[in-house]
N, CA, C, O and the ligand as a Tripos MOL2 file, in Angstrom:
@<TRIPOS>MOLECULE
protein
  293   291    74     0     0
PROTEIN
NO_CHARGES

@<TRIPOS>ATOM
      1 N         -64.5450  -78.4720 -120.7160 N.3       1 LEU1
      2 CA        -63.8190  -78.4340 -121.9100 C.3       1 LEU1
      3 C         -64.0680  -79.1710 -123.1510 C.2       1 LEU1
      4 O         -64.0260  -78.7600 -124.3110 O.2       1 LEU1
      5 N         -64.3570  -80.4280 -122.6580 N.am      2 SER2
      6 CA        -64.7040  -81.2630 -123.7780 C.3       2 SER2
      7 C         -65.2570  -82.4890 -123.0110 C.2       2 SER2
      8 O         -65.0450  -82.6700 -121.8120 O.2       2 SER2
      9 N         -66.1370  -83.4950 -123.9670 N.am      3 ALA3
     10 CA        -66.4270  -84.8290 -123.6770 C.3       3 ALA3
     11 C         -66.4290  -85.8520 -124.7250 C.2       3 ALA3
     12 O         -66.7570  -85.4800 -125.8520 O.2       3 ALA3
     13 N         -66.1340  -87.0130 -124.5480 N.am      4 CYS4
     14 CA        -66.0020  -88.0120 -125.6300 C.3       4 CYS4
     15 C         -66.4080  -89.2340 -125.0130 C.2       4 CYS4
     16 O         -66.3820  -89.4460 -123.8010 O.2       4 CYS4
     17 N         -66.7780  -90.0140 -125.8840 N.am      5 ASP5
     18 CA        -66.9820  -91.6020 -125.7720 C.3       5 ASP5
     19 C         -65.8980  -92.3680 -125.6160 C.2       5 ASP5
     20 O         -65.0760  -92.2370 -126.5220 O.2       5 ASP5
     21 N         -65.6160  -93.1390 -124.7530 N.am      6 LEU6
     22 CA        -64.5080  -94.0670 -124.3490 C.3       6 LEU6
     23 C         -64.6900  -95.3300 -125.3600 C.2       6 LEU6
     24 O         -65.8270  -95.6540 -125.7020 O.2       6 LEU6
     25 N         -63.5420  -96.0420 -125.8340 N.am      7 PRO7
     26 CA        -63.7630  -97.1980 -126.7750 C.3       7 PRO7
     27 C         -64.4220  -98.2020 -125.7150 C.2       7 PRO7
     28 O         -65.3140  -98.8150 -126.3020 O.2       7 PRO7
     29 N         -64.3360  -98.5520 -124.5500 N.am      8 LEU8
     30 CA        -64.6730  -99.5830 -123.9540 C.3       8 LEU8
     31 C         -66.1450  -99.1510 -123.2000 C.2       8 LEU8
     32 O         -66.6460  -99.8180 -122.2960 O.2       8 LEU8
     33 N         -66.5820  -98.2210 -123.6140 N.am      9 GLY9
     34 CA        -67.8230  -97.7460 -122.8770 C.3       9 GLY9
     35 C         -67.5290  -96.5460 -121.9360 C.2       9 GLY9
     36 O         -66.3790  -96.2120 -121.6480 O.2       9 GLY9
     37 N         -68.6040  -95.9430 -121.4930 N.am     10 GLY10
     38 CA        -68.3270  -94.7710 -120.8290 C.3      10 GLY10
     39 C         -68.0480  -93.5050 -121.3690 C.2      10 GLY10
     40 O         -68.0160  -93.3650 -122.5920 O.2      10 GLY10
     41 N         -67.8640  -92.6640 -120.6850 N.am     11 ARG11
     42 CA        -67.4930  -91.2410 -121.2310 C.3      11 ARG11
     43 C         -66.6210  -90.5010 -120.5220 C.2      11 ARG11
     44 O         -66.7140  -90.5390 -119.2950 O.2      11 ARG11
     45 N         -65.5940  -89.6760 -121.1480 N.am     12 ARG12
     46 CA        -64.7020  -88.8350 -120.4030 C.3      12 ARG12
     47 C         -65.0890  -87.3690 -120.5130 C.2      12 ARG12
     48 O         -65.2280  -86.7940 -121.5920 O.2      12 ARG12
     49 N         -65.2380  -86.8540 -119.4210 N.am     13 VAL13
     50 CA        -65.4450  -85.4440 -119.5710 C.3      13 VAL13
     51 C         -64.0610  -84.5290 -118.8720 C.2      13 VAL13
     52 O         -63.5300  -84.8150 -117.7990 O.2      13 VAL13
     53 N         -63.7000  -83.5030 -119.6850 N.am     14 THR14
     54 CA        -62.5340  -82.8330 -119.2690 C.3      14 THR14
     55 C         -62.9100  -81.3500 -118.8850 C.2      14 THR14
     56 O         -63.5430  -80.6520 -119.6790 O.2      14 THR14
     57 N         -62.5490  -80.9310 -117.7800 N.am     15 ALA15
     58 CA        -62.9810  -79.6550 -117.1260 C.3      15 ALA15
     59 C         -61.4920  -78.9460 -116.6190 C.2      15 ALA15
     60 O         -60.5360  -79.6330 -116.2590 O.2      15 ALA15
     61 N         -61.4830  -77.6440 -116.6550 N.am     16 ALA16
     62 CA        -60.4470  -76.8880 -115.9830 C.3      16 ALA16
     63 C         -60.7410  -76.0390 -114.8760 C.2      16 ALA16
     64 O         -61.6750  -75.2380 -114.8420 O.2      16 ALA16
     65 N         -59.8300  -76.2610 -113.8880 N.am     17 ALA17
     66 CA        -60.3480  -75.2730 -112.6170 C.3      17 ALA17
     67 C         -59.9540  -73.9430 -113.1460 C.2      17 ALA17
     68 O         -58.9790  -73.8410 -113.8910 O.2      17 ALA17
     69 N         -60.7010  -72.8750 -112.7770 N.am     18 ASN18
     70 CA        -60.4660  -71.5280 -113.1520 C.3      18 ASN18
     71 C         -59.6190  -70.5370 -112.1070 C.2      18 ASN18
     72 O         -59.5470  -69.3120 -112.2090 O.2      18 ASN18
     73 N         -59.0320  -71.3170 -111.1380 N.am     19 SER19
     74 CA        -58.1250  -70.6390 -110.2590 C.3      19 SER19
     75 C         -57.0830  -69.7120 -110.9790 C.2      19 SER19
     76 O         -56.3480  -70.1610 -111.8590 O.2      19 SER19
     77 N         -57.0470  -68.4560 -110.5900 N.am     20 VAL20
     78 CA        -55.8990  -67.5850 -111.0060 C.3      20 VAL20
     79 C         -54.9020  -67.3680 -110.0140 C.2      20 VAL20
     80 O         -53.7700  -66.9700 -110.2890 O.2      20 VAL20
     81 N         -55.3320  -67.6420 -108.7830 N.am     21 GLU21
     82 CA        -54.2520  -67.2760 -107.6400 C.3      21 GLU21
     83 C         -54.6840  -68.3740 -106.2820 C.2      21 GLU21
     84 O         -55.8230  -68.7690 -106.0310 O.2      21 GLU21
     85 N         -53.7920  -68.6120 -105.7470 N.am     22 ALA22
     86 CA        -53.9070  -69.4870 -104.4390 C.3      22 ALA22
     87 C         -52.8460  -69.1500 -103.4030 C.2      22 ALA22
     88 O         -51.7350  -68.6720 -103.6320 O.2      22 ALA22
     89 N         -53.3740  -69.4810 -102.2160 N.am     23 ALA23
     90 CA        -52.3510  -69.0060 -101.1180 C.3      23 ALA23
     91 C         -51.5950  -70.2720 -100.8150 C.2      23 ALA23
     92 O         -52.1700  -71.3550 -100.9250 O.2      23 ALA23
     93 N         -50.1960  -70.1830 -100.3990 N.am     24 CYS24
     94 CA        -49.3500  -71.2340 -100.1710 C.3      24 CYS24
     95 C         -49.9440  -71.9920  -98.9660 C.2      24 CYS24
     96 O         -50.2150  -71.2970  -97.9870 O.2      24 CYS24
     97 N         -50.1700  -73.2350  -98.9010 N.am     25 PRO25
     98 CA        -50.2700  -73.7740  -97.4490 C.3      25 PRO25
     99 C         -49.5260  -73.8010  -96.5360 C.2      25 PRO25
    100 O         -49.9470  -74.0620  -95.4090 O.2      25 PRO25
    101 N         -48.3120  -73.5560  -96.7610 N.am     26 ASP26
    102 CA        -47.2270  -73.5400  -95.6920 C.3      26 ASP26
    103 C         -47.1130  -71.9540  -95.2150 C.2      26 ASP26
    104 O         -47.3370  -71.6450  -94.0450 O.2      26 ASP26
    105 N         -46.7670  -71.0340  -96.1610 N.am     27 CYS27
    106 CA        -46.4860  -69.5580  -95.6340 C.3      27 CYS27
    107 C         -47.6420  -68.7340  -95.8400 C.2      27 CYS27
    108 O         -47.5880  -67.6510  -95.2570 O.2      27 CYS27
    109 N         -48.7310  -68.9740  -96.5530 N.am     28 GLY28
    110 CA        -50.0650  -68.3520  -96.7390 C.3      28 GLY28
    111 C         -49.9140  -67.0320  -97.7780 C.2      28 GLY28
    112 O         -50.8380  -66.2480  -97.9950 O.2      28 GLY28
    113 N         -48.5230  -66.9360  -98.3980 N.am     29 VAL29
    114 CA        -48.4840  -66.0120  -99.5080 C.3      29 VAL29
    115 C         -49.1910  -66.4020 -100.6430 C.2      29 VAL29
    116 O         -49.1460  -67.5410 -101.1090 O.2      29 VAL29
    117 N         -49.8720  -65.4380 -101.1160 N.am     30 VAL30
    118 CA        -50.8810  -65.6220 -102.3310 C.3      30 VAL30
    119 C         -49.9980  -65.5580 -103.4950 C.2      30 VAL30
    120 O         -49.2310  -64.5960 -103.5450 O.2      30 VAL30
    121 N         -49.9760  -66.4540 -104.4750 N.am     31 SER31
    122 CA        -49.2460  -66.4820 -105.7070 C.3      31 SER31
    123 C         -50.1230  -66.5640 -106.9680 C.2      31 SER31
    124 O         -51.1580  -67.2280 -106.9130 O.2      31 SER31
    125 N         -49.7810  -65.9400 -108.0800 N.am     32 THR32
    126 CA        -50.2720  -66.0020 -109.3790 C.3      32 THR32
    127 C         -49.4840  -66.6460 -110.2000 C.2      32 THR32
    128 O         -49.7720  -66.6590 -111.3960 O.2      32 THR32
    129 N         -48.3680  -67.2900 -109.7380 N.am     33 ARG33
    130 CA        -47.3060  -67.7580 -110.7220 C.3      33 ARG33
    131 C         -47.6260  -69.0750 -110.8840 C.2      33 ARG33
    132 O         -47.3190  -69.8610 -109.9880 O.2      33 ARG33
    133 N         -48.3610  -69.5750 -112.1680 N.am     34 VAL34
    134 CA        -48.6460  -71.0640 -112.4340 C.3      34 VAL34
    135 C         -47.2660  -71.7650 -112.9300 C.2      34 VAL34
    136 O         -46.5810  -71.3750 -113.8750 O.2      34 VAL34
    137 N         -47.0200  -72.8110 -112.1460 N.am     35 HIS35
    138 CA        -45.7670  -73.6980 -112.6020 C.3      35 HIS35
    139 C         -46.0650  -74.5030 -113.5180 C.2      35 HIS35
    140 O         -45.3160  -74.6510 -114.4840 O.2      35 HIS35
    141 N         -47.2540  -75.1970 -113.3820 N.am     36 GLN36
    142 CA        -47.5490  -75.9320 -114.6660 C.3      36 GLN36
    143 C         -49.1000  -76.4180 -114.2560 C.2      36 GLN36
    144 O         -49.6430  -76.1540 -113.1840 O.2      36 GLN36
    145 N         -49.6960  -77.2020 -115.3710 N.am     37 ARG37
    146 CA        -51.0550  -77.6210 -115.1490 C.3      37 ARG37
    147 C         -51.1350  -79.1670 -115.0450 C.2      37 ARG37
    148 O         -50.5710  -79.8470 -115.9020 O.2      37 ARG37
    149 N         -51.7920  -79.7220 -114.0620 N.am     38 THR38
    150 CA        -51.6970  -81.1100 -113.8590 C.3      38 THR38
    151 C         -53.1660  -81.5830 -114.2160 C.2      38 THR38
    152 O         -54.1450  -80.8420 -114.1370 O.2      38 THR38
    153 N         -53.2010  -82.9470 -114.6300 N.am     39 ARG39
    154 CA        -54.4710  -83.4740 -114.9140 C.3      39 ARG39
    155 C         -54.8290  -84.4650 -113.8280 C.2      39 ARG39
    156 O         -54.0520  -85.3880 -113.5850 O.2      39 ARG39
    157 N         -55.8810  -84.3340 -113.2100 N.am     40 GLN40
    158 CA        -56.2720  -85.1180 -112.1550 C.3      40 GLN40
    159 C         -57.5850  -85.9420 -112.3980 C.2      40 GLN40
    160 O         -58.6630  -85.3500 -112.4480 O.2      40 GLN40
    161 N         -57.4950  -87.4700 -112.5700 N.am     41 LYS41
    162 CA        -58.6680  -88.0380 -112.9670 C.3      41 LYS41
    163 C         -59.6760  -88.3960 -111.8140 C.2      41 LYS41
    164 O         -59.1520  -88.9800 -110.8640 O.2      41 LYS41
    165 N         -60.8160  -88.1910 -111.7360 N.am     42 VAL42
    166 CA        -61.7200  -88.6600 -110.6780 C.3      42 VAL42
    167 C         -62.4600  -89.8380 -111.2270 C.2      42 VAL42
    168 O         -63.1210  -89.6960 -112.2550 O.2      42 VAL42
    169 N         -62.4020  -90.8800 -110.6760 N.am     43 LYS43
    170 CA        -62.8470  -92.2130 -111.2130 C.3      43 LYS43
    171 C         -64.4240  -92.5260 -110.4800 C.2      43 LYS43
    172 O         -64.9530  -91.8190 -109.6220 O.2      43 LYS43
    173 N         -64.9300  -93.6570 -111.0230 N.am     44 ASP44
    174 CA        -66.0860  -94.1290 -110.2030 C.3      44 ASP44
    175 C         -67.2770  -92.9850 -110.1900 C.2      44 ASP44
    176 O         -68.0240  -92.8550 -109.2200 O.2      44 ASP44
    177 N         -67.3590  -92.2440 -111.2730 N.am     45 LEU45
    178 CA        -68.5810  -91.2550 -111.2590 C.3      45 LEU45
    179 C         -69.6510  -92.1030 -111.9860 C.2      45 LEU45
    180 O         -69.3700  -92.5810 -113.0850 O.2      45 LEU45
    181 N         -70.6080  -92.2680 -111.5450 N.am     46 GLY46
    182 CA        -71.8120  -92.7130 -112.2580 C.3      46 GLY46
    183 C         -72.9470  -91.7810 -112.2480 C.2      46 GLY46
    184 O         -73.4240  -91.3410 -111.2020 O.2      46 GLY46
    185 N         -73.4380  -91.4410 -113.5990 N.am     47 VAL47
    186 CA        -74.4050  -90.3770 -113.7640 C.3      47 VAL47
    187 C         -75.5800  -90.9330 -114.7490 C.2      47 VAL47
    188 O         -75.4040  -91.1360 -115.9500 O.2      47 VAL47
    189 N         -76.7370  -91.1360 -114.0930 N.am     48 GLY48
    190 CA        -77.6590  -91.8190 -114.9090 C.3      48 GLY48
    191 C         -77.3810  -93.2030 -115.4870 C.2      48 GLY48
    192 O         -77.7750  -93.5170 -116.6100 O.2      48 GLY48
    193 N         -76.6810  -94.0350 -114.6790 N.am     49 GLY49
    194 CA        -76.2210  -95.3320 -114.9460 C.3      49 GLY49
    195 C         -75.3700  -95.5080 -115.8410 C.2      49 GLY49
    196 O         -75.1520  -96.6410 -116.2690 O.2      49 GLY49
    197 N         -74.6390  -94.2890 -116.3600 N.am     50 LYS50
    198 CA        -73.3850  -94.4350 -117.2930 C.3      50 LYS50
    199 C         -72.2440  -94.1120 -116.3770 C.2      50 LYS50
    200 O         -72.2710  -93.4010 -115.3720 O.2      50 LYS50
    201 N         -71.0780  -94.8640 -116.9860 N.am     51 ASP51
    202 CA        -69.8200  -94.5810 -116.1730 C.3      51 ASP51
    203 C         -69.1990  -93.1820 -116.8300 C.2      51 ASP51
    204 O         -69.1710  -92.8670 -118.0200 O.2      51 ASP51
    205 N         -68.7670  -92.5280 -115.8060 N.am     52 ILE52
    206 CA        -68.1850  -91.1070 -116.2530 C.3      52 ILE52
    207 C         -67.0100  -91.1020 -115.5210 C.2      52 ILE52
    208 O         -66.8800  -91.4390 -114.3440 O.2      52 ILE52
    209 N         -65.9420  -90.5960 -116.4840 N.am     53 GLU53
    210 CA        -64.5330  -90.2280 -116.1150 C.3      53 GLU53
    211 C         -64.1490  -88.8510 -116.1530 C.2      53 GLU53
    212 O         -63.9670  -88.3010 -117.2390 O.2      53 GLU53
    213 N         -64.0100  -88.2500 -115.0810 N.am     54 LEU54
    214 CA        -63.8570  -86.8730 -114.9770 C.3      54 LEU54
    215 C         -62.3180  -86.5500 -114.8660 C.2      54 LEU54
    216 O         -61.5470  -87.0430 -114.0430 O.2      54 LEU54
    217 N         -62.0030  -85.6050 -115.8760 N.am     55 VAL55
    218 CA        -60.6000  -85.2150 -115.7760 C.3      55 VAL55
    219 C         -60.7980  -83.6560 -115.6260 C.2      55 VAL55
    220 O         -61.4820  -82.8890 -116.3040 O.2      55 VAL55
    221 N         -59.9420  -83.4070 -114.4650 N.am     56 ILE56
    222 CA        -59.6910  -81.8530 -114.1680 C.3      56 ILE56
    223 C         -58.3680  -81.3730 -114.2320 C.2      56 ILE56
    224 O         -57.4610  -81.8970 -113.5840 O.2      56 ILE56
    225 N         -58.1990  -80.3580 -115.0150 N.am     57 ILE57
    226 CA        -57.0030  -79.8760 -115.3410 C.3      57 ILE57
    227 C         -56.8260  -78.6770 -114.3180 C.2      57 ILE57
    228 O         -57.6570  -77.7690 -114.3360 O.2      57 ILE57
    229 N         -55.8190  -78.6510 -113.4730 N.am     58 LYS58
    230 CA        -55.9040  -77.6300 -112.4200 C.3      58 LYS58
    231 C         -54.2950  -77.1000 -112.2910 C.2      58 LYS58
    232 O         -53.3450  -77.8730 -112.4210 O.2      58 LYS58
    233 N         -54.1700  -75.8290 -112.0470 N.am     59 PRO59
    234 CA        -52.8840  -75.1060 -112.0200 C.3      59 PRO59
    235 C         -51.9060  -75.6600 -110.8280 C.2      59 PRO59
    236 O         -52.4950  -76.0350 -109.8150 O.2      59 PRO59
    237 N         -50.8420  -75.7280 -110.8350 N.am     60 ARG60
    238 CA        -49.9300  -75.8920 -109.7150 C.3      60 ARG60
    239 C         -49.0430  -74.5680 -109.5260 C.2      60 ARG60
    240 O         -48.3980  -74.0750 -110.4510 O.2      60 ARG60
    241 N         -49.0820  -74.0680 -108.2730 N.am     61 PHE61
    242 CA        -48.4980  -72.6620 -108.3250 C.3      61 PHE61
    243 C         -46.9320  -72.6140 -107.8760 C.2      61 PHE61
    244 O         -46.5500  -73.5560 -107.1820 O.2      61 PHE61
    245 N         -46.1910  -71.8130 -108.1400 N.am     62 LEU62
    246 CA        -44.8960  -71.4210 -107.6870 C.3      62 LEU62
    247 C         -45.1940  -70.7230 -106.2540 C.2      62 LEU62
    248 O         -46.1200  -69.9130 -106.2050 O.2      62 LEU62
    249 N         -44.5440  -70.9670 -105.2430 N.am     63 CYS63
    250 CA        -44.7460  -69.9270 -104.0620 C.3      63 CYS63
    251 C         -43.7860  -68.8860 -104.3340 C.2      63 CYS63
    252 O         -42.6410  -69.0580 -104.7510 O.2      63 CYS63
    253 N         -44.4090  -67.6700 -104.0320 N.am     64 SER64
    254 CA        -43.7680  -66.2870 -104.2210 C.3      64 SER64
    255 C         -42.7010  -65.9360 -103.1920 C.2      64 SER64
    256 O         -41.7520  -65.1680 -103.3480 O.2      64 SER64
    257 N         -43.0440  -66.6650 -102.0700 N.am     65 GLU65
    258 CA        -42.1330  -66.3280 -100.8440 C.3      65 GLU65
    259 C         -40.8070  -66.9860 -100.9920 C.2      65 GLU65
    260 O         -40.7200  -68.2120 -100.9170 O.2      65 GLU65
    261 N         -39.7480  -66.2110 -101.2030 N.am     66 ALA66
    262 CA        -38.3280  -66.7540 -101.1120 C.3      66 ALA66
    263 C         -38.0860  -67.6470  -99.9130 C.2      66 ALA66
    264 O         -37.6020  -68.7650 -100.0920 O.2      66 ALA66
    265 N         -38.3670  -67.2560  -98.8100 N.am     67 ALA67
    266 CA        -37.8320  -68.0210  -97.7850 C.3      67 ALA67
    267 C         -38.7170  -69.0570  -97.4290 C.2      67 ALA67
    268 O         -38.4090  -69.6410  -96.3900 O.2      67 ALA67
    269 N         -39.8730  -69.4980  -98.0870 N.am     68 CYS68
    270 CA        -40.7070  -70.7810  -97.9220 C.3      68 CYS68
    271 C         -40.0710  -72.0150  -98.2930 C.2      68 CYS68
    272 O         -39.4950  -72.0440  -99.3800 O.2      68 CYS68
    273 N         -40.0800  -72.8710  -97.6840 N.am     69 ALA69
    274 CA        -39.3950  -74.1550  -98.2530 C.3      69 ALA69
    275 C         -40.3870  -74.8980  -99.0810 C.2      69 ALA69
    276 O         -39.9980  -75.9520  -99.5830 O.2      69 ALA69
    277 N         -41.4680  -74.5510  -99.2740 N.am     70 ARG70
    278 CA        -42.3030  -75.1310 -100.3100 C.3      70 ARG70
    279 C         -42.2420  -74.6390 -101.6520 C.2      70 ARG70
    280 O         -42.7250  -73.5170 -101.8100 O.2      70 ARG70
    281 N         -41.7830  -75.1880 -102.6130 N.am     71 ARG71
    282 CA        -41.5830  -74.5250 -103.8990 C.3      71 ARG71
    283 C         -42.9460  -74.4920 -104.6700 C.2      71 ARG71
    284 O         -43.2320  -73.4550 -105.2680 O.2      71 ARG71
    285 N         -43.7150  -75.4440 -104.6930 N.am     72 THR72
    286 CA        -45.0190  -75.5500 -105.5020 C.3      72 THR72
    287 C         -45.9670  -75.9670 -104.7240 C.2      72 THR72
    288 O         -45.6110  -76.5390 -103.6940 O.2      72 THR72
    289 N         -47.2550  -75.8210 -104.9590 N.am     73 PHE73
    290 CA        -48.3520  -76.1910 -104.4480 C.3      73 PHE73
    291 C         -49.6210  -76.1210 -105.3910 C.2      73 PHE73
    292 O         -50.7250  -76.4630 -104.9680 O.2      73 PHE73
    293 ZN        -44.9130  -70.7820  -99.5960 Zn       74 ZN74
@<TRIPOS>BOND
     1     1     2 1
     2     2     3 1
     3     3     4 2
     4     3     5 am
     5     5     6 1
     6     6     7 1
     7     7     8 2
     8     7     9 am
     9     9    10 1
    10    10    11 1
    11    11    12 2
    12    11    13 am
    13    13    14 1
    14    14    15 1
    15    15    16 2
    16    15    17 am
    17    17    18 1
    18    18    19 1
    19    19    20 2
    20    19    21 am
    21    21    22 1
    22    22    23 1
    23    23    24 2
    24    23    25 am
    25    25    26 1
    26    26    27 1
    27    27    28 2
    28    27    29 am
    29    29    30 1
    30    30    31 1
    31    31    32 2
    32    31    33 am
    33    33    34 1
    34    34    35 1
    35    35    36 2
    36    35    37 am
    37    37    38 1
    38    38    39 1
    39    39    40 2
    40    39    41 am
    41    41    42 1
    42    42    43 1
    43    43    44 2
    44    43    45 am
    45    45    46 1
    46    46    47 1
    47    47    48 2
    48    47    49 am
    49    49    50 1
    50    50    51 1
    51    51    52 2
    52    51    53 am
    53    53    54 1
    54    54    55 1
    55    55    56 2
    56    55    57 am
    57    57    58 1
    58    58    59 1
    59    59    60 2
    60    59    61 am
    61    61    62 1
    62    62    63 1
    63    63    64 2
    64    63    65 am
    65    65    66 1
    66    66    67 1
    67    67    68 2
    68    67    69 am
    69    69    70 1
    70    70    71 1
    71    71    72 2
    72    71    73 am
    73    73    74 1
    74    74    75 1
    75    75    76 2
    76    75    77 am
    77    77    78 1
    78    78    79 1
    79    79    80 2
    80    79    81 am
    81    81    82 1
    82    82    83 1
    83    83    84 2
    84    83    85 am
    85    85    86 1
    86    86    87 1
    87    87    88 2
    88    87    89 am
    89    89    90 1
    90    90    91 1
    91    91    92 2
    92    91    93 am
    93    93    94 1
    94    94    95 1
    95    95    96 2
    96    95    97 am
    97    97    98 1
    98    98    99 1
    99    99   100 2
   100    99   101 am
   101   101   102 1
   102   102   103 1
   103   103   104 2
   104   103   105 am
   105   105   106 1
   106   106   107 1
   107   107   108 2
   108   107   109 am
   109   109   110 1
   110   110   111 1
   111   111   112 2
   112   111   113 am
   113   113   114 1
   114   114   115 1
   115   115   116 2
   116   115   117 am
   117   117   118 1
   118   118   119 1
   119   119   120 2
   120   119   121 am
   121   121   122 1
   122   122   123 1
   123   123   124 2
   124   123   125 am
   125   125   126 1
   126   126   127 1
   127   127   128 2
   128   127   129 am
   129   129   130 1
   130   130   131 1
   131   131   132 2
   132   131   133 am
   133   133   134 1
   134   134   135 1
   135   135   136 2
   136   135   137 am
   137   137   138 1
   138   138   139 1
   139   139   140 2
   140   139   141 am
   141   141   142 1
   142   142   143 1
   143   143   144 2
   144   143   145 am
   145   145   146 1
   146   146   147 1
   147   147   148 2
   148   147   149 am
   149   149   150 1
   150   150   151 1
   151   151   152 2
   152   151   153 am
   153   153   154 1
   154   154   155 1
   155   155   156 2
   156   155   157 am
   157   157   158 1
   158   158   159 1
   159   159   160 2
   160   159   161 am
   161   161   162 1
   162   162   163 1
   163   163   164 2
   164   163   165 am
   165   165   166 1
   166   166   167 1
   167   167   168 2
   168   167   169 am
   169   169   170 1
   170   170   171 1
   171   171   172 2
   172   171   173 am
   173   173   174 1
   174   174   175 1
   175   175   176 2
   176   175   177 am
   177   177   178 1
   178   178   179 1
   179   179   180 2
   180   179   181 am
   181   181   182 1
   182   182   183 1
   183   183   184 2
   184   183   185 am
   185   185   186 1
   186   186   187 1
   187   187   188 2
   188   187   189 am
   189   189   190 1
   190   190   191 1
   191   191   192 2
   192   191   193 am
   193   193   194 1
   194   194   195 1
   195   195   196 2
   196   195   197 am
   197   197   198 1
   198   198   199 1
   199   199   200 2
   200   199   201 am
   201   201   202 1
   202   202   203 1
   203   203   204 2
   204   203   205 am
   205   205   206 1
   206   206   207 1
   207   207   208 2
   208   207   209 am
   209   209   210 1
   210   210   211 1
   211   211   212 2
   212   211   213 am
   213   213   214 1
   214   214   215 1
   215   215   216 2
   216   215   217 am
   217   217   218 1
   218   218   219 1
   219   219   220 2
   220   219   221 am
   221   221   222 1
   222   222   223 1
   223   223   224 2
   224   223   225 am
   225   225   226 1
   226   226   227 1
   227   227   228 2
   228   227   229 am
   229   229   230 1
   230   230   231 1
   231   231   232 2
   232   231   233 am
   233   233   234 1
   234   234   235 1
   235   235   236 2
   236   235   237 am
   237   237   238 1
   238   238   239 1
   239   239   240 2
   240   239   241 am
   241   241   242 1
   242   242   243 1
   243   243   244 2
   244   243   245 am
   245   245   246 1
   246   246   247 1
   247   247   248 2
   248   247   249 am
   249   249   250 1
   250   250   251 1
   251   251   252 2
   252   251   253 am
   253   253   254 1
   254   254   255 1
   255   255   256 2
   256   255   257 am
   257   257   258 1
   258   258   259 1
   259   259   260 2
   260   259   261 am
   261   261   262 1
   262   262   263 1
   263   263   264 2
   264   263   265 am
   265   265   266 1
   266   266   267 1
   267   267   268 2
   268   267   269 am
   269   269   270 1
   270   270   271 1
   271   271   272 2
   272   271   273 am
   273   273   274 1
   274   274   275 1
   275   275   276 2
   276   275   277 am
   277   277   278 1
   278   278   279 1
   279   279   280 2
   280   279   281 am
   281   281   282 1
   282   282   283 1
   283   283   284 2
   284   283   285 am
   285   285   286 1
   286   286   287 1
   287   287   288 2
   288   287   289 am
   289   289   290 1
   290   290   291 1
   291   291   292 2
@<TRIPOS>SUBSTRUCTURE
     1 LEU1         2 RESIDUE 1 A LEU
     2 SER2         6 RESIDUE 1 A SER
     3 ALA3        10 RESIDUE 1 A ALA
     4 CYS4        14 RESIDUE 1 A CYS
     5 ASP5        18 RESIDUE 1 A ASP
     6 LEU6        22 RESIDUE 1 A LEU
     7 PRO7        26 RESIDUE 1 A PRO
     8 LEU8        30 RESIDUE 1 A LEU
     9 GLY9        34 RESIDUE 1 A GLY
    10 GLY10       38 RESIDUE 1 A GLY
    11 ARG11       42 RESIDUE 1 A ARG
    12 ARG12       46 RESIDUE 1 A ARG
    13 VAL13       50 RESIDUE 1 A VAL
    14 THR14       54 RESIDUE 1 A THR
    15 ALA15       58 RESIDUE 1 A ALA
    16 ALA16       62 RESIDUE 1 A ALA
    17 ALA17       66 RESIDUE 1 A ALA
    18 ASN18       70 RESIDUE 1 A ASN
    19 SER19       74 RESIDUE 1 A SER
    20 VAL20       78 RESIDUE 1 A VAL
    21 GLU21       82 RESIDUE 1 A GLU
    22 ALA22       86 RESIDUE 1 A ALA
    23 ALA23       90 RESIDUE 1 A ALA
    24 CYS24       94 RESIDUE 1 A CYS
    25 PRO25       98 RESIDUE 1 A PRO
    26 ASP26      102 RESIDUE 1 A ASP
    27 CYS27      106 RESIDUE 1 A CYS
    28 GLY28      110 RESIDUE 1 A GLY
    29 VAL29      114 RESIDUE 1 A VAL
    30 VAL30      118 RESIDUE 1 A VAL
    31 SER31      122 RESIDUE 1 A SER
    32 THR32      126 RESIDUE 1 A THR
    33 ARG33      130 RESIDUE 1 A ARG
    34 VAL34      134 RESIDUE 1 A VAL
    35 HIS35      138 RESIDUE 1 A HIS
    36 GLN36      142 RESIDUE 1 A GLN
    37 ARG37      146 RESIDUE 1 A ARG
    38 THR38      150 RESIDUE 1 A THR
    39 ARG39      154 RESIDUE 1 A ARG
    40 GLN40      158 RESIDUE 1 A GLN
    41 LYS41      162 RESIDUE 1 A LYS
    42 VAL42      166 RESIDUE 1 A VAL
    43 LYS43      170 RESIDUE 1 A LYS
    44 ASP44      174 RESIDUE 1 A ASP
    45 LEU45      178 RESIDUE 1 A LEU
    46 GLY46      182 RESIDUE 1 A GLY
    47 VAL47      186 RESIDUE 1 A VAL
    48 GLY48      190 RESIDUE 1 A GLY
    49 GLY49      194 RESIDUE 1 A GLY
    50 LYS50      198 RESIDUE 1 A LYS
    51 ASP51      202 RESIDUE 1 A ASP
    52 ILE52      206 RESIDUE 1 A ILE
    53 GLU53      210 RESIDUE 1 A GLU
    54 LEU54      214 RESIDUE 1 A LEU
    55 VAL55      218 RESIDUE 1 A VAL
    56 ILE56      222 RESIDUE 1 A ILE
    57 ILE57      226 RESIDUE 1 A ILE
    58 LYS58      230 RESIDUE 1 A LYS
    59 PRO59      234 RESIDUE 1 A PRO
    60 ARG60      238 RESIDUE 1 A ARG
    61 PHE61      242 RESIDUE 1 A PHE
    62 LEU62      246 RESIDUE 1 A LEU
    63 CYS63      250 RESIDUE 1 A CYS
    64 SER64      254 RESIDUE 1 A SER
    65 GLU65      258 RESIDUE 1 A GLU
    66 ALA66      262 RESIDUE 1 A ALA
    67 ALA67      266 RESIDUE 1 A ALA
    68 CYS68      270 RESIDUE 1 A CYS
    69 ALA69      274 RESIDUE 1 A ALA
    70 ARG70      278 RESIDUE 1 A ARG
    71 ARG71      282 RESIDUE 1 A ARG
    72 THR72      286 RESIDUE 1 A THR
    73 PHE73      290 RESIDUE 1 A PHE
    74 ZN74       293 GROUP 0 **** ****
């Protein structure tokens, strides 16, 4: 999505996961209902001798199965 230089050196790269559906790890029901999007930082990525901070924006889904104890995943 974007890339920018950080004030203390290094570079931040932001990417988004393109998942539109996922299966609940508890009940296995596939859901397309996005609850929210979370930002996950992946640190200590060195590319070509430069520090790279990778930020991945990924969806958190609502489980579609009413009887499932897990609400989001
Ligand atoms: Zn579930």
